[in-house]
C-alpha positions, 0 to 999 in steps of 0.5 A, a space after each residue: 495463481 502466479 504473476 508474470 512479467 506483464 502483471 496480473 491478468 484482468 480476469 483475476 482482478 475482476 474475479 477478486 472484485 466479486 470475491 471480496 465484495 462482502 468484505 472490502 468497501 468500494 471507496 469514494 473518489 473525491 476532488 481535493 479542493 486546492 490549487 495545483 498544476 493538475 486536478 487532484 482526485 483522492 481514492 480514499 482507501 483510508 475509509 476501509 474497515 481497517 483504515 487501509 487498502 490492505 483488506 482487499 489483498 488479504 481477503 482475496 488471498 484468504 477467501 481462496 484458501 481451503 479449510 485444510 490450508 487454514 487449519 493451523 491459522 494464518 500469519 504475516 509480516 507487516 509494519 501494521 496495515 497488512 497485519 490488520 487486514 490478515 487479522 480482520 479476515 482471521 477473526 472473520 474466519 474464526 482462525 488464529 493469526 500471528 504477525 511478525 512486526 518491526 519493533 519500531 511499528 507505530 503504537 496505533 497499528 500495534 494496538 489495532 492488530 491486537 484489537 483484531 485478535 492478532 498476536 504480535 511477534 516484534 523483531 528488529 527491522 532487518 530481521 523483520 524485512 528478511 521474512 519477506 524474502 524467506 517467507 519463514 519465521 521459526 515457530 510460526 506455521 499455517 498460511 503465510 500471507 505475503 504483504 506484496 509479492 503474491 499474485 492473489 494479494 496483487 489481484 485484490 489490490 488491482 480492484 482499486 484500478 477498476 473502481 478508479 477507471 469506472 468513476 473517473 474515466 478521464 484520468 490521465 495519471 494515477 499515483 500510488 504509494 510504493 512500499 513492496 510494490 504490490 499495490 502499484 503493480 496490482 493497480 497498474 495491471 488492471 489499468 493497462 488492460 482497460 486503459 493503457 494510455 493512463 500512466 501509473 506512477 509509484 510514489 516514494 519518500 526521499 528517506 527510503 526510495 529504492 525504486 527510482 534509482 533502480 529504474 534509472 540503473 535498470 536493475 535493483 539498487 540498494 539505497 540508504 534507508 532513514 527511518 521516518 514517520 512515513 512507516 508504511 513505505 520505504 525500504 533499502 532495496 526492491 525485491 527482484 521479482 517486484 522490480 521486474 513488474 514495476 519496470 514493465 508496468 509503471 511509468 516511473 517513480 515520483 520521489 517526495 521529500 519528508 517535508 512535502 509528505 508532511 505538508 500533504 498530510 496537513 493539506 488533506 486534514 485541513 482542506 479535505 478533512 481526510 486523515 492520511 498516514 505518511 504513505 497515503 499522503 506521498 502520492 498527494 505530495 508528488 501530485 501537488 508538486 506537479 511531478 505527475 503532470 497531466 490534467 487529471 491525477 488520481 492519488 491513492 490515499 492508501 491508509 489513515 493509520 497514523 499515530 495521534 502525536 505524529 498527526 498533531 505535530 504535523 498539524 502544528 506545522 512541524 515535520 516529525 523525523 521518526 
């Protein structure tokens, strides 16, 4: 299955929902009890079996692979969440899994990958990011599951859009974390097909936000990336094929400061008893600041895999810088 400049076909998203029904959870949608410019609703993907939405795309990709394709196992490149999704599915399918991770990956995510049976291959950040472009790493073979630039992965992600529209048809806007673009573009593909009037926004953190200036310039633009506790999103640039999808499907990019994201993590914990990692809190930060407009805004809390010391620092009122 291939993606096009107009996104993932709705039939592919619906087929993905049927395919992954026995693996991924249909996560709840709940109202955030806080005063804000709009009603803020939370799509709680942090409640998936691996604590992240990534299980949807990983399951949809690997459940379509044949036995011959899987004979040599699977591998991926991931900061932690897609790695957990692939490792979870590999264990379920009884095949080996290797993961190329940046050497700065959070301890919580590294431990989870190993707990699920994944073999870690830590490398410097730039070398890790290059794997997304080449889809190769010396010594690793078998099925490669791309974390975002894969139509089957995006179709799995798009099932979130189906669930949101069924549970809250009056939604005006949906705000989605933007890392590589596979989550936001998958959701936006489904939403455009069913409810084209609903705006889907990307959410970025100011320390690594390439999409916003790229959309303004009309072409992929490189920015300075500053590492932070928001490890699940943020890069120096947007891949060209993902930029083409984002420009077509998304209403824009909403950029939150590091302090705003930390504040959103704190509000989610204190007001809703929800543990969110930085990437998962970025849409909430944007919505609480009124950047998404509308009357009813859904924020995709993409994951909850945050290191305990980082969460503790945020709950104490501090903003960790790394």
